[in-house]
C-alpha positions, 0 to 999 in steps of 0.5 A: 435422635436420628433426623432424616431431613427433607428441608431446612426451614431456618438456621442461625448461630447463637451463644459464645463466639457464635459456636452454637448452630441452630437448625429448624428442620422438617423431618420425614413425618413433616414435623418441625425439629429443633437441631442443636449443633456444638463444636466437635472435639477430636480425641486429643481435645476430649482428653484435654477437656476431661483433664481440665474438668477433673483438675477444676472439680478437684480444686475448691479455690478454682471452683470458687473463682468460676462461681464468681463469673457471671458471663462467658466473657468474664471467665474467658481469659482465666479459663484460656490460661488454665487450658493452656497450662494443662495442655502443656502437661498433657501434650508435650511435643504434640501441637494442638490446633487453635480451634481445638483449644478454643473449643475446649475453653468453650466447653469448660465455660459452658459446663462451669459458668453456663448450664451444661448440656442445656446451655444452648436452649438458655442462650437462644433468644428465640426460645420462650420455654425449655422443658424436659419431661424425663430422662431418655426423652427429648427436650422440648422448646417453645420457639417464638416463631415455630412454637413447640419443637422437639429437640435432638438433645436427650438427657440420661438419668445421670445427666438429668439429675446433674442438670437439675442440681445445677438449676437448683443451685443457680436459683439458690434453692435446695431440691431434695426428697423432703422438698421435691418441687422447687421454683426459683429465679436463675441468676444472673439471667432472671429466668424462672425455673420449676423443678419436680423430682421423681418422688412425686412424678411418675414421669421421672425428674423434670424441669421447665425454664421460662425465658424472658426477653432482655428488652421487652416487646414494644407495642409496635413489635406486637402490632407487626407480629399480628397480636393486636390492631393499631386501633386496639393498641390506641385504646389501651394506650389511652387507658394506661395514660389515664390511670385506668384499671386494665385486666388481661385474661386468657390461657397460659402462654397466650402472651398476657404479660407480654402485652401488659408490659408493652402497655405499661410502657405508655404510663407517663414516666412522671407517675409513680409505679409499684409492681408486685410479682412472683417472678420479675417479668415486668420491665420498664426501661423508661420509668425511673419512678418505679419500685419492683417487688417480688414474693418470697417463699420460705420453708424456714419457720423463722423467715417470713413468707412475703405474699402478693397480698402483702406486697399490694398492701405495702404498695398502697402505703407508698403513694403509687399512681399505678399498681401492676400485679403480675398475676392474680391467683388468690386473696391479692385480687381483693386488694388489687381491685380495692386499689383500682376502686380508689382511683389508682391505675392498675394492670394485672393478668389472670388465667381465664378462658372467657369473660364468664369464667373470669367473673366466676373466678373473681367472685369465688373464694379465695379471691372473693371480689364483689361484682361492684368492685370488679366493675371499677376496672374499665377494660378487660382484654382477652388474649388468645393464641389462635391456631393456624393464624399468624399472631395471637 
């Protein structure tokens, strides 16, 4: 993508050795763009990189070694020795600059431990979502400050397919014509990935990665960001502290789970918490008496599916003080409200535009929650993303 920039709005460095430079620029049409810059290799550097790459993919034992590394730091020394070893074979009498060698090491780490061409997006702590809607189309990111931004990175069909296979592998999933839609958890980061193949998408292969902060937002941070007022925060604090039922509702991406997690940290640490989620987003760093459960979907008829409803029922057998359900979607809604009605604290989220649509969703199948049960929840908190207004 050719970028004619009028103004650099923001810039910062991220990733291994801060080699990745990120710039938020204002294009000629006034639209903000997300520009990724990585170290450049000269012709000798590219030759060495290609040789190292070929050497690695041809050796199963080396590939196994790389698969054992979780971080770039874990694999740095091993990769550095490998690069120097091949450098000596290729460049006998030619001196290779130290920076070039370090950059080669970076790219090998990126491509064998990281996420290849999309790795910079995964490393940026300001990014919440990374989405690719098809080949030869720019990757888009959702930035915590600037929201949706078009990036300067475009994947060819071959590279998109390669990245999709890598994402599926890191999520421990198999994507194929027989199973063209796959969702999983990327390891070791714990981010959620959703993959769709071109067999069921007219736009071609696509993927979306939902990133989560390593440390959850505190209520003070959310107040400073304009998400809620101190008075509302105090009310939610009291409700959580006194084991009340709290339902956070709103559209996708409005911050329901973020707010719920911040409020959950107000639950007294001596209380027992059991959480159930499709994707492990809840983080409670100050609660030791907490059990976190996740669902398990399987295409194998001999492996049992573990649903949210089953987890809520399991949670009730573990004598919890508070039950946290990541998101209500189906029959687990009834089990959740049953738990709240029997005196347990409860926090959950649900997609709904307003309180009327929320009630309609809850009372209709497959949720089928009676209005009397719904009334046992004490607080219904609407979370919205407001356009042209600071905060949410």
